[in-house]
BALUMZA-356272 format. One line per 4 residues: number of its first residue (from 1); their letters; for each residue z, y, x of N, C-alpha, C, O. Coordinates in steps of 0.1 Angstrom, whole numbers, plus 5000, padded with zeros to 4 digits. Atoms other than C-alpha are relative to their C-alpha. Layout:
BEGIN
NUM = A = Z/Y/X/Z/Y/X/Z/Y/X/Z/Y/X; ...
END
This chain:
BEGIN
1 = XXXX = 5002/5015/4997/3096/0688/2529/4998/4997/5014/4997/4985/5018; 5004/5003/4986/3088/0692/2566/5013/4997/5008/5023/5003/5006; 4989/5003/4991/3111/0677/2592/5000/5010/5012/4990/5016/5015; 4998/4991/4988/3125/0698/2621/4994/4994/5012/5000/4985/5017
5 = XXXX = 5007/5006/4988/3101/0692/2650/4999/5011/5011/4991/5009/5020; 5000/4989/4990/3108/0724/2670/5002/4994/5014/5011/4986/5016; 4999/5005/4986/3102/0716/2707/4993/4987/5002/4993/4982/5013; 5006/5014/4998/3085/0682/2700/4985/5002/5002/4978/5009/4995
9 = XXXX = 5015/5002/4999/3050/0675/2713/4996/4986/4997/5001/4977/5004; 5003/5013/5006/3035/0646/2694/4985/4997/5001/4977/5005/4995; 5014/5005/4999/3003/0628/2703/4997/4993/4987/5005/4985/4982; 5005/5006/5012/2983/0617/2673/4986/4994/5002/4976/5002/5003
13 = XXXX = 5014/5006/4999/2954/0592/2678/4994/5000/4986/5001/4998/4976; 5007/4999/5013/2928/0595/2650/5005/5012/4993/5005/5012/4980; 4995/4988/5007/2940/0630/2643/4990/5006/4991/4994/5015/4982; 5011/4995/5008/2907/0638/2627/4997/4992/4987/4989/4995/4979
17 = XXXX = 5002/5008/5011/2910/0611/2601/5008/5004/4988/5016/5014/4988; 4993/4996/5013/2924/0611/2565/5015/5000/5002/5021/5010/4999; 4985/5000/4997/2960/0601/2576/5003/5010/5011/5013/5017/5011; 4998/4992/4988/2957/0619/2609/5001/5015/4996/5010/5022/5002
21 = XXXX = 5000/4985/5003/2950/0653/2593/5014/5003/4993/5019/5014/4995; 4987/4997/5007/2982/0649/2571/5011/5000/5010/5021/5007/5009; 4989/5001/4990/3003/0639/2601/5000/5013/5008/5010/5019/5011; 5001/4987/4992/2990/0670/2621/5006/5011/4991/5013/5019/4997
25 = XXXX = 4995/4990/5009/2998/0692/2591/5015/5000/4999/5022/5010/4999; 4986/5001/5000/3033/0678/2589/5007/5004/5013/5018/5010/5012; 4995/4996/4987/3039/0683/2626/5000/5016/5001/5010/5022/5005; 5001/4986/4999/3027/0719/2624/5010/5006/4990/5017/5016/4993
29 = XXXX = 4991/4995/5010/3048/0725/2592/5014/4999/5005/5023/5007/5001; 4986/5001/4995/3079/0713/2611/5002/5007/5013/5013/5006/5019; 4999/4992/4988/3073/0736/2640/4997/4993/5013/5001/4997/5024; 5003/5008/4988/3061/0709/2664/4986/5003/5005/4979/5011/4999
33 = XXXX = 5014/4998/4994/3030/0708/2686/4993/4987/5000/4996/4977/5007; 5008/5013/5000/3004/0681/2677/4990/5000/5011/4984/5011/5014; 5011/5002/4990/2981/0668/2704/4990/4990/4994/4994/4978/4991; 5010/5009/5006/2949/0653/2689/4994/4992/5010/4986/4997/5019
37 = XXXX = 5006/5010/4991/2939/0622/2708/4989/4994/4992/4991/4985/4984; 5011/5004/5008/2904/0616/2695/4989/4995/5009/4989/4996/5021; 5011/5006/4992/2872/0598/2706/4992/5011/5007/4988/5009/5019; 5008/4990/4993/2852/0630/2713/5003/5013/4993/5010/5014/4983
41 = XXXX = 4996/4987/5004/2855/0667/2709/4993/5005/4987/4996/5016/4982; 5006/4996/5013/2833/0668/2678/5011/5000/4989/5009/5005/4978; 4989/5001/5010/2866/0660/2660/5007/5013/4999/5015/5015/4989; 4993/4987/5000/2877/0696/2667/4999/5007/4986/5008/5013/4982
45 = XXXX = 5002/4994/5013/2863/0707/2634/5008/4994/4989/5009/4999/4978; 4994/5008/5010/2882/0681/2615/5016/4999/5002/5022/4991/4994; 4985/5000/4999/2918/0687/2627/5005/5014/5003/4998/5023/5009; 4994/4987/4997/2941/0717/2628/5007/5001/5013/5013/5011/5017
49 = XXXX = 4994/5000/4987/2955/0707/2661/4992/5009/5010/4980/5008/5010; 5007/4992/4991/2947/0732/2688/4998/4993/5014/4989/4996/5021; 5001/5008/4988/2953/0708/2717/4992/4987/4997/4998/4978/4991; 5009/5012/5003/2924/0683/2715/4996/4993/5012/4990/5000/5021
53 = XXXX = 5003/5008/4988/2920/0656/2741/4991/4988/4996/4995/4979/4989; 5010/5010/5003/2889/0634/2740/5002/4988/5009/5002/4989/5021; 4997/5012/4992/2897/0598/2751/4988/4990/5001/4989/4981/5009; 5011/5009/5000/2863/0582/2745/5002/4988/4991/5011/4988/4982
57 = XXXX = 4999/5012/5009/2858/0548/2728/5013/4993/5003/5019/4993/5014; 4987/5006/4999/2889/0528/2721/4999/4985/5002/4993/4978/4993; 5000/5015/4998/2893/0493/2736/5010/4998/5012/5018/5007/5015; 4990/5003/4990/2912/0476/2764/4998/5008/5013/5007/5006/5022
61 = XXXX = 5002/4993/4987/2898/0499/2791/5002/5015/4998/4999/5023/5007; 4999/4986/5002/2905/0533/2775/5011/5006/5009/5021/5001/5011; 4991/4993/4991/2921/0557/2799/5008/5011/4993/5005/5022/4992; 4991/4991/5007/2949/0572/2778/5009/5009/5009/5012/5020/5005
65 = XXXX = 4989/4994/4992/2972/0581/2806/4998/5015/5003/5007/5023/5002; 5001/4986/4997/2957/0615/2817/5001/5009/4987/5004/5021/4989; 4999/4992/5012/2958/0626/2780/5014/5000/4994/5015/5007/4983; 4987/5001/5006/2994/0618/2773/5010/5010/5006/5022/5010/5002
69 = XXXX = 4990/4990/4994/3010/0646/2794/5007/5008/4990/5000/5014/4981; 4993/4992/5009/3037/0663/2776/5005/4994/4987/5013/5000/4980; 4997/5007/5013/3039/0639/2747/5013/4992/5001/5014/4983/5009; 4988/5007/5001/3074/0627/2738/4999/4988/4990/5005/4978/4991
73 = XXXX = 5002/5010/5010/3062/0607/2708/4984/4999/4998/4977/5009/4999; 5014/5002/5003/3028/0592/2701/4999/4992/4987/5005/4981/4985; 5002/5007/5013/3017/0582/2665/4985/4995/5001/4976/5002/5001; 5013/5006/4997/2988/0557/2668/4994/4996/4986/4998/4987/4980
77 = XXXX = 5007/5002/5012/2965/0559/2638/4986/4994/5002/4980/4988/4993; 5014/5003/4998/2931/0553/2653/4998/4984/4999/5006/4977/5005; 5002/5014/5002/2917/0519/2643/4986/4997/4995/4980/5006/4989; 5012/5005/5006/2887/0499/2633/5004/4994/4986/5013/4986/4986
81 = XXXX = 4995/5004/5013/2891/0494/2595/4989/4993/4992/4992/4987/4982; 5010/5006/5008/2857/0481/2583/4991/4992/5009/4989/4995/5021; 5011/5007/4993/2831/0455/2594/4988/5009/4999/4984/5013/4988; 5011/4991/5000/2802/0477/2604/4987/4995/4995/4978/5002/4990
85 = XXXX = 5012/5007/5005/2775/0452/2595/5003/4986/4996/5010/4979/5003; 4997/5013/5005/2777/0421/2574/4994/4989/5009/4999/4977/5008; 5006/5010/4991/2755/0404/2600/5008/4997/5013/5004/4988/5020; 4992/5002/4988/2782/0406/2627/5004/4985/5000/5011/4980/4991
89 = XXXX = 4997/5015/4999/2787/0370/2639/5015/4998/5002/5020/4988/4997; 4986/5002/4997/2823/0375/2650/5007/5013/4997/5011/5020/5007; 4993/4987/5003/2840/0404/2632/5014/5001/5005/5019/5012/5009; 4987/4999/4995/2874/0394/2644/5000/5005/5014/5009/5013/5018
93 = XXXX = 5000/4995/4986/2865/0400/2680/4998/5015/5000/5004/5022/5009; 5002/4986/5000/2853/0435/2671/5013/5007/4996/5016/5018/5001; 4988/4994/5004/2885/0443/2653/5011/4999/5011/5018/5008/5014; 4990/5001/4990/2906/0429/2681/4998/5009/5012/5007/5014/5018
97 = XXXX = 5003/4992/4989/2888/0449/2707/5006/5014/4998/5011/5020/5008; 4994/4986/5002/2899/0482/2691/5015/4999/4996/5023/5006/5002; 4987/5000/5006/2930/0473/2671/5011/4994/5009/5022/4999/5009; 4990/5006/4992/2948/0450/2695/4998/5005/5015/5008/5010/5020
101 = XXXX = 5001/4997/4986/2933/0457/2729/5002/5015/5003/5008/5019/5013; 4998/4986/4998/2931/0494/2725/5014/5005/4998/5019/5014/5005; 4986/4996/5002/2966/0496/2712/5009/4995/5011/5018/5002/5015; 4993/5005/4989/2979/0474/2740/4999/5010/5012/5009/5013/5019
105 = XXXX = 5002/4991/4989/2963/0497/2766/5007/5014/4998/5013/5019/5007; 4992/4987/5003/2978/0528/2748/5015/4998/5003/5021/5007/5009; 4985/5003/4998/3013/0512/2749/5003/5000/5015/5013/5005/5020; 4998/5001/4986/3009/0504/2786/5000/5014/5006/5008/5018/5015
109 = XXXX = 5001/4987/4994/2999/0540/2794/5011/5009/4995/5016/5018/5002; 4988/4993/5005/3026/0554/2771/5012/4997/5009/5020/5007/5012; 4988/5004/4992/3052/0535/2791/4999/5007/5014/5009/5012/5019; 5002/4994/4987/3037/0548/2824/5002/5015/4999/5007/5021/5009
113 = XXXX = 4999/4985/5001/3036/0584/2811/5013/5005/4996/5016/5017/4996; 4987/4996/5004/3072/0584/2800/5001/5004/4986/5011/5011/4982; 4999/4998/5014/3065/0586/2763/5013/4993/4994/5015/4982/4998; 4987/5006/5005/3098/0581/2744/4997/4989/4990/5004/4978/4990
117 = XXXX = 5002/5010/5010/3084/0563/2714/4986/5000/4995/4979/5011/4994; 5013/5002/5006/3051/0549/2701/5002/4995/4986/5008/4984/4984; 5000/5005/5014/3047/0546/2664/4986/4995/4996/4976/5002/4998; 5013/5007/5003/3020/0522/2653/4998/4999/4985/5007/4993/4978
121 = XXXX = 5003/5001/5014/3004/0525/2619/4993/4987/4998/4981/4986/5001; 5006/5013/5002/2998/0489/2610/4995/4999/4985/4989/5008/4981; 5005/5002/5014/2990/0475/2575/5008/4989/4993/5012/4980/4999; 4994/5010/5008/3006/0456/2547/4992/4987/5000/4997/4976/4996
125 = XXXX = 5008/5012/4999/2977/0432/2552/5005/4990/5010/5002/4978/5010; 4993/5009/4991/2998/0417/2580/5008/4990/4991/5009/4978/4994; 4992/5008/5009/3021/0404/2552/4991/4991/4991/4995/4979/4989; 5008/5008/5008/2993/0392/2530/4992/5009/4990/4992/5021/4991
129 = XXXX = 5008/4992/5010/2971/0402/2500/5005/5001/4986/5000/5009/4978; 4996/5001/5014/2991/0394/2469/5014/4996/4999/5019/4988/5006; 4986/5004/5003/3026/0392/2455/5000/4995/4985/4990/4995/4978; 4999/5008/5012/3039/0375/2424/5001/5006/4986/5003/4998/4977
133 = XXXX = 4999/4995/5013/3041/0399/2395/4989/4995/4991/4977/4996/4995; 5010/5006/5009/3024/0382/2366/4995/4987/5004/4985/4982/4998; 5005/5014/4996/3020/0349/2384/4992/5001/5013/4983/5010/5014; 5008/5002/4988/3005/0338/2417/5005/5008/5012/5014/5017/5010
137 = XXXX = 4997/4992/4988/3008/0351/2453/5014/4997/5004/5021/4988/5000; 4986/5000/4994/3040/0357/2472/5010/5002/4988/5007/5010/4980; 4991/5000/5012/3070/0352/2449/5006/5014/4997/5010/5016/4985; 4993/4988/5002/3085/0387/2453/4994/5011/5009/4985/5008/5017
141 = XXXX = 5005/4990/4991/3077/0421/2469/5002/4996/5015/5012/4991/5019; 5000/5003/4986/3069/0418/2506/5012/5008/5006/5015/5019/5002; 4990/4993/4992/3097/0427/2530/4996/4997/5015/4988/4989/5018; 5002/5002/4986/3098/0430/2568/5004/4987/5005/4999/4982/5016
145 = XXXX = 4996/5013/4996/3115/0396/2570/4991/4989/4997/4992/4978/5002; 5010/5011/5004/3086/0377/2555/4991/4996/5012/4988/5005/5020; 5010/5005/4989/3064/0356/2578/4987/5006/4998/4982/5006/4986; 5014/4994/5001/3031/0374/2585/4990/4989/4995/4991/4978/4999
149 = XXXX = 5010/5009/5005/3002/0359/2566/4987/5007/4998/4982/5008/4986; 5012/4992/5002/2971/0380/2572/4989/4991/4996/4987/4979/5000; 5010/5008/5006/2941/0368/2553/4986/5004/5004/4976/4998/5001; 5013/4996/4996/2912/0387/2569/5001/5005/5015/5012/5006/5020
153 = XXXX = 5000/4996/4986/2901/0399/2603/5007/5013/5003/5014/5014/5014; 4992/4987/4998/2915/0434/2599/5015/4997/5001/5022/5002/5010; 4986/5003/5000/2949/0421/2590/5005/4992/5012/5015/4995/5017; 4996/5008/4988/2949/0395/2618/5000/5009/5012/5009/5007/5021
157 = XXXX = 5000/4991/4988/2940/0422/2643/5012/5009/5000/5017/5012/5011; 4988/4992/5000/2968/0444/2632/5013/4992/5003/5022/4997/5011; 4989/5008/4996/2993/0415/2635/5000/4997/5015/5010/4997/5021; 5001/5002/4985/2980/0407/2670/5004/5012/5007/5010/5011/5018
161 = XXXX = 4996/4987/4993/2984/0444/2679/5015/5001/4999/5021/5005/5010; 4986/4999/5001/3020/0444/2666/5007/4991/5011/5016/4995/5018; 4994/5010/4990/3029/0413/2688/4998/5006/5014/5007/5005/5022; 5003/4995/4987/3012/0429/2718/5009/5012/5003/5014/5013/5014
165 = XXXX = 4992/4988/4998/3031/0462/2714/5015/4996/5002/5021/5002/5011; 4986/5004/4998/3065/0445/2711/5002/4992/5013/5012/4993/5019; 4999/5006/4987/3057/0424/2742/5001/5010/5011/5008/5009/5020; 4999/4989/4990/3050/0456/2762/5013/5007/4999/5019/5010/5010
169 = XXXX = 4987/4994/5001/3081/0471/2748/5011/4993/5007/5019/4998/5014; 4990/5008/4994/3102/0442/2760/4999/5000/5015/5009/4999/5022; 5002/5000/4985/3086/0444/2795/5002/5013/5006/5004/5014/5019; 5000/4986/4994/3087/0482/2800/5011/5009/4995/5014/5018/5002
173 = XXXX = 4990/4991/5006/3114/0496/2778/4995/5011/4991/5002/5019/4986; 5005/4991/5009/3090/0516/2758/5005/4998/4986/5006/4986/4981; 4996/5001/5014/3103/0523/2723/4988/4999/4991/4979/5007/4992; 5012/5001/5009/3079/0510/2696/5006/4998/4986/5016/4991/4984
177 = XXXX = 4997/5002/5015/3082/0514/2658/4987/4998/4993/4977/5004/4996; 5012/5004/5008/3058/0499/2633/5002/5003/4986/5012/5000/4980; 5000/4997/5015/3050/0511/2598/4988/4993/4994/4976/4995/4999; 5011/5007/5007/3029/0489/2574/4999/5006/4986/5006/5003/4977
181 = XXXX = 5002/4994/5014/3015/0510/2545/4991/4991/4992/4983/4983/4997; 5010/5005/5009/2997/0497/2515/4988/5010/4998/4986/5018/5007; 5011/4990/5002/2967/0516/2500/5006/5014/5000/5016/5017/4994; 4996/4986/4998/2970/0553/2510/4990/5008/4991/4978/5006/4992
185 = XXXX = 5008/4991/5008/2958/0580/2486/5005/5014/5002/5015/5016/5008; 4996/4986/4998/2959/0618/2485/4988/5009/5002/4977/5004/5001; 5011/4991/4999/2938/0649/2490/4991/4996/5011/4995/4994/5023; 5010/5003/4990/2906/0641/2508/4997/4985/5001/4990/4981/5011
189 = XXXX = 5001/5015/4999/2908/0603/2502/4985/4996/4998/4978/5003/4991; 5013/5006/5002/2876/0583/2505/5000/4986/4995/5010/4982/4988; 5000/5015/5003/2866/0547/2499/5001/4998/4985/4996/5005/4977; 4999/5004/5014/2875/0529/2467/5008/5009/4991/5004/5011/4980
193 = XXXX = 4993/4990/5009/2900/0555/2455/4991/5011/4996/4992/5016/4985; 5009/4989/5003/2874/0582/2457/4990/4996/4990/4986/5003/4980; 5009/5005/5010/2850/0560/2438/5006/4999/4986/5000/5002/4976; 4993/5001/5013/2876/0554/2411/5002/5013/4994/5000/5015/4982
197 = XXXX = 4999/4986/5004/2882/0591/2409/4987/5005/4993/4988/5011/4982; 5013/4996/5005/2845/0597/2403/4997/4993/4987/4992/5000/4977; 5003/5007/5012/2843/0570/2376/5009/5006/4988/5004/5008/4977; 4991/4994/5010/2873/0585/2357/4995/5014/4997/4995/5018/4985
201 = XXXX = 5005/4987/5003/2860/0620/2361/4987/5001/4991/4986/5010/4983; 5013/5000/5007/2826/0611/2347/5002/4994/4986/4993/4994/4978; 4997/5006/5013/2843/0594/2317/4994/4987/4997/4991/4983/4986; 5006/5014/5002/2828/0560/2323/5010/4991/4995/5021/4989/5001
205 = XXXX = 4990/5010/5005/2845/0534/2302/5002/4988/5010/4992/4983/5016; 4996/5011/4990/2863/0508/2324/5006/4988/4993/5015/4990/4985; 4995/5012/5007/2870/0472/2313/5013/4995/5006/5014/4983/5008; 4988/5004/4993/2904/0471/2328/5013/5001/4992/5024/5000/4998
209 = XXXX = 4988/4997/5007/2929/0477/2300/5008/4987/4999/5021/4988/4996; 4993/5012/5001/2939/0440/2299/5008/4996/5012/5015/4986/5012; 4994/5004/4987/2951/0439/2335/5015/5004/4999/5019/5015/4996; 4985/4997/5000/2989/0436/2338/5005/4996/5014/5009/4984/5017
213 = XXXX = 4996/5002/4986/2997/0439/2375/5009/5011/5005/5012/5020/4997; 4992/4990/4993/3018/0460/2399/4995/5002/5014/4994/4992/5022; 5005/4997/4987/3004/0477/2430/5009/5011/5007/5011/5021/5000; 4993/4989/4992/3024/0496/2457/4989/5008/5006/4980/5003/5012
217 = XXXX = 5009/4990/4993/3006/0527/2469/5009/5010/5008/5021/5010/5006; 4992/4990/4993/3017/0555/2492/4991/5013/5002/4980/5012/5006; 5007/4987/4998/3006/0592/2491/5000/5003/5015/5009/5000/5023; 5002/4997/4986/2993/0604/2524/5011/5009/5006/5014/5007/5018
221 = XXXX = 4989/4991/4994/3020/0631/2528/5013/4992/5001/5020/4995/5011; 4988/5009/4998/3047/0605/2522/4999/4991/5013/5008/4989/5020; 5002/5009/4989/3032/0582/2548/5001/5009/5013/5008/5004/5023; 4998/4992/4988/3030/0611/2573/5014/5003/5003/5019/5003/5014
225 = XXXX = 4986/4997/4998/3066/0619/2567/5007/4988/5006/5016/4989/5015; 4993/5012/4995/3077/0583/2573/4996/4997/5015/5004/4993/5023; 5004/5002/4986/3056/0580/2605/5007/5009/5009/5011/5005/5020; 4993/4991/4991/3072/0611/2619/5015/4996/5001/5020/4997/5012
229 = XXXX = 4986/5004/5000/3107/0599/2609/5001/4988/5009/5011/4987/5017; 5000/5012/4992/3099/0566/2626/4999/5004/5015/5004/4996/5024; 5001/4995/4987/3091/0586/2657/5013/5007/5005/5015/5007/5017; 4988/4993/4997/3124/0605/2656/5013/4992/4999/5022/4994/5008
233 = XXXX = 4987/5006/5003/3151/0583/2642/5005/4990/5011/4997/4982/5015; 4995/5009/4989/3173/0566/2668/5000/4985/4996/5000/4976/5004; 5000/5014/5005/3174/0534/2646/4987/4994/4998/4986/4982/4994; 5013/5005/5003/3137/0531/2642/4993/4992/5012/4984/4984/5009
237 = XXXX = 5006/5007/4989/3129/0517/2677/5002/4985/4999/5012/4980/4995; 5000/5014/5001/3120/0481/2678/4999/4994/4987/5002/4982/4985; 4999/5004/5014/3117/0479/2641/4986/5001/4993/4977/5008/4997; 5011/4999/5009/3090/0473/2614/5005/5005/4987/5016/5001/4982
241 = XXXX = 4996/4995/5013/3091/0492/2582/4988/5000/4990/4977/5004/4994; 5010/4999/5010/3071/0488/2550/5001/5013/4993/5011/5020/4994; 5000/4986/5006/3061/0519/2531/4994/4999/4986/4985/4991/4984; 5006/4998/5013/3054/0529/2495/5006/5012/4994/5016/5018/4999
245 = XXXX = 4994/4990/5008/3060/0556/2470/5011/4995/4991/5014/4983/4992; 4989/5004/5008/3088/0555/2445/4996/4989/4989/5004/4980/4986; 5004/5009/5012/3068/0537/2417/4989/4991/5004/4980/4995/5012; 5011/5008/4999/3045/0508/2416/4992/5001/4987/4999/5002/4976
249 = XXXX = 5008/4998/5012/3016/0511/2391/4991/4988/4997/4987/4981/5006; 5011/5009/5004/2994/0488/2371/4987/5007/5002/4986/5019/5003; 5013/4993/4999/2957/0494/2375/4997/5009/4988/4992/5020/4990; 5002/4991/5011/2955/0508/2339/5008/5013/5001/5004/5024/4998
253 = XXXX = 4992/4988/4999/2984/0531/2346/4995/5009/5012/4996/5021/5011; 5006/4992/4989/2968/0542/2379/4988/5009/4994/4987/5020/4997; 5012/4993/5006/2936/0551/2359/5005/5012/4991/4999/5022/4991; 4994/4990/5009/2957/0570/2333/5005/5012/5008/5004/5024/5005
257 = XXXX = 4995/4990/4992/2974/0589/2361/4989/5009/5006/4990/5021/5007; 5011/4992/4994/2941/0599/2377/4994/5009/4989/4990/5020/4992; 5006/4993/5011/2928/0610/2343/5008/5013/4997/5003/5024/4995; 4992/4988/5003/2958/0633/2337/4999/5010/5011/4998/5022/5008
261 = XXXX = 5002/4991/4989/2954/0648/2372/4987/5007/4999/4986/5019/5003; 5014/4995/5001/2917/0654/2365/4999/5009/4987/4988/5015/4985; 5001/4993/5012/2924/0669/2331/4991/4994/4990/4984/5001/4982; 5009/5007/5009/2905/0643/2312/5007/4988/4994/5019/4987/4995
265 = XXXX = 4994/5011/5007/2910/0612/2291/4996/4987/5007/4984/4985/5010; 5003/5013/4995/2912/0576/2305/4992/4992/4989/4997/4991/4978; 5008/5008/5009/2885/0555/2289/5001/4985/5004/4994/4981/5013; 4997/5014/4996/2898/0519/2291/4997/4991/4988/5001/4995/4976
269 = XXXX = 5001/5010/5011/2889/0488/2270/5003/4987/5006/5000/4984/5018; 4996/5013/4994/2901/0452/2274/4989/4990/5001/4981/4988/4992; 5008/5012/4998/2882/0424/2289/5009/4990/5007/5016/4994/5017; 4991/5010/4993/2900/0391/2299/4998/5000/5015/4986/5001/5020
273 = XXXX = 5001/5000/4985/2908/0390/2336/4991/4989/5005/4984/4991/5015; 5009/5011/4996/2891/0356/2338/4985/5004/5000/4978/5000/5009; 5014/4996/5001/2858/0371/2327/4997/5011/5010/4986/5011/5016; 5003/4990/4989/2862/0401/2351/4998/4993/5013/4989/4996/5021
277 = XXXX = 5002/5008/4987/2866/0376/2380/4987/4992/5000/4981/4992/5011; 5013/5007/5001/2836/0356/2368/4989/5009/5003/4980/5006/5010; 5011/4990/4998/2815/0387/2366/5000/5005/5015/4989/5007/5021; 4999/4996/4986/2828/0397/2401/4993/4991/5009/4986/4995/5019
281 = XXXX = 5007/5010/4991/2815/0365/2416/4985/5001/4998/4978/4999/5008; 5015/4999/5003/2781/0369/2399/4994/5011/5008/4982/5010/5013; 5006/4989/4994/2776/0403/2414/5005/5003/5015/5002/5013/5020; 4996/4998/4986/2793/0398/2448/5011/5010/5002/5012/5016/5012
285 = XXXX = 4989/4990/4999/2823/0420/2440/5014/4993/4998/5023/5000/4992; 4987/5007/5003/2851/0394/2439/5012/5006/5007/5022/5008/5001; 4989/4994/4993/2872/0411/2465/5005/5013/4993/5017/5015/4992; 4997/4988/5007/2871/0444/2446/5008/4997/4987/5017/5003/4983
289 = XXXX = 4994/5004/5012/2880/0427/2413/5014/4994/5002/5023/4997/4995; 4986/5006/4997/2909/0408/2429/5010/5012/5003/5021/5011/4999; 4991/4989/4997/2923/0441/2443/5004/5007/4987/5016/5012/4986; 4997/4993/5013/2921/0456/2408/5009/4992/4991/5016/4998/4982
293 = XXXX = 4994/5008/5010/2936/0427/2390/5013/4993/5004/5021/4989/4996; 4988/5006/4995/2963/0412/2413/5010/5010/5003/5008/5022/5003; 4989/4992/4996/2996/0425/2423/5003/5000/5015/5000/4989/5022; 4996/5000/4987/3007/0436/2457/5012/5011/5001/5009/5023/5000
297 = XXXX = 4989/4991/4999/3042/0451/2460/5008/4998/5013/5009/4987/5018; 4992/5001/4988/3064/0459/2489/5014/5007/4997/5015/5015/4989; 4987/4994/5000/3101/0467/2494/5002/5010/5011/4997/5008/5022; 4997/4990/4990/3112/0499/2512/5015/5001/5002/5020/5011/5007
301 = XXXX = 4985/5000/4998/3149/0489/2513/5003/5003/5015/5013/5011/5017; 4997/4998/4986/3148/0489/2551/4999/5015/5004/5008/5021/5010; 5002/4985/4997/3134/0525/2554/5010/5008/4993/5015/5018/4998; 4990/4993/5007/3157/0537/2527/5014/4999/5006/5021/5009/5008
305 = XXXX = 4986/5002/4996/3189/0521/2540/5003/5003/5014/5014/5007/5018; 4998/4998/4986/3184/0523/2577/4996/5013/5006/5002/5018/5015; 5005/4987/4995/3165/0555/2581/5004/5011/4990/5002/5023/4993; 4997/4990/5010/3177/0573/2550/4988/5006/4994/4988/5018/4990
309 = XXXX = 5012/4994/5004/3141/0578/2540/4998/5000/4985/5001/4990/4978; 5004/4998/5014/3132/0591/2505/4986/5006/5000/4985/5017/5006; 5013/4993/5001/3095/0598/2497/5001/5014/4995/5006/5016/4984; 4998/4986/5005/3094/0636/2495/4991/5005/4990/4993/5015/4984
313 = XXXX = 5010/4996/5009/3063/0639/2474/4999/4990/4988/4997/4978/4991; 5001/5009/5011/3062/0625/2439/4985/4996/4998/4976/5002/5002; 5014/5005/5002/3032/0605/2427/4992/5010/4992/4980/5012/4995; 5007/4990/5008/3023/0632/2401/4995/5011/5009/4983/5016/5008
317 = XXXX = 5004/4990/4991/3022/0658/2428/4988/4996/5009/4979/5004/5011; 5010/5004/4991/3000/0638/2451/4987/4997/4992/4976/5000/4997; 5012/5001/5008/2976/0628/2423/4994/5013/4996/4981/5015/4997; 5005/4987/5003/2973/0664/2413/4993/5007/5012/4982/5013/5010
321 = XXXX = 5006/4994/4987/2966/0675/2449/4987/4993/5003/4977/5000/5007; 5013/5008/4998/2940/0647/2452/4989/5005/4991/4978/5006/4995; 5010/4996/5010/2923/0657/2420/4995/5014/5003/4983/5017/5001; 5004/4987/4997/2922/0694/2430/4989/5000/5011/4979/5007/5010
325 = XXXX = 5010/5001/4989/2904/0686/2463/4987/4994/4995/4977/4998/4999; 5012/5007/5005/2880/0662/2445/4992/5010/4992/4980/5011/4994; 5007/4991/5009/2872/0688/2419/4994/5012/5007/4983/5016/5005; 5005/4989/4991/2868/0716/2445/4987/4995/5007/4978/5003/5008
329 = XXXX = 5011/5005/4993/2844/0694/2464/4987/4998/4991/4976/4998/4995; 5011/5001/5010/2823/0690/2432/4996/5014/4994/4988/5015/4986; 5003/4987/5005/2824/0728/2426/5004/5002/4986/4998/5011/4979; 4995/4999/5014/2843/0724/2393/5013/5008/4999/5017/5009/4988
333 = X = 4989/4991/5001/2873/0745/2402/4998/5012/5009/5007/5020/5010
END
């Protein structure tokens, strides 16, 4: 499944993160040389890259240039993804400082360093939060041609970063390619997916059987493959590509798939979605209930037709790999 990367030196920002580790593994598997561009050298224990270059904090003043030597491609994954404190008065400014300003400075330094292409990992949140399966939201799966409609500070910062990168590309000749993934899952995942895995593994009954939605997801190894292809393919420059696996899943089907991978039984019972949303408001979990109950689908026609991309890892393979790592971490395998 690895692409031929012999002779390629590829810089990876955030190489010590969940997606970054998969990208580094894919570069090594293809015979390439990954360069880990990380905040500090404590990341050395979290990446398989041997060439580790600490760039410090990421914002509009980061000095990327000395660390880009030898890199023909740079895959930019490092980002601020969460509000660090609910008390922050202006979370958008904090997101913009890292996600827009840090990315703009990276692109400027890539152009000066002679990097051939910068691949930016953006987010489907640039498109919006919901599509129309089952009613509501955007009428059809999101495409690259849709007008951006970010709904939160993170999505807005990613959209602002995209615009800044294409502006620099126009002014310098730097090749820029952008990939917008939905929810990413796979071995070592954290966050909400890890919490859902734990609930399913513990056999906790979940009141989600009545949900009829469709969500696009992407396995981390499929995303790594597409990011690398976007760095190599001659037609990827100057383009935006949405990303997903082959299949879209309902929330109940996702839970059943997790249960199969864990070797257990999905425990689902029906509760009307309206009641779930009411309960979510009462306990301050509206955003989480909305993600579980609404649809968000994307089209990958552009990646398939223009880049010839086919997701190399099936959903079952990625769920099984994710479950193995989860169970190993709990000492049950």
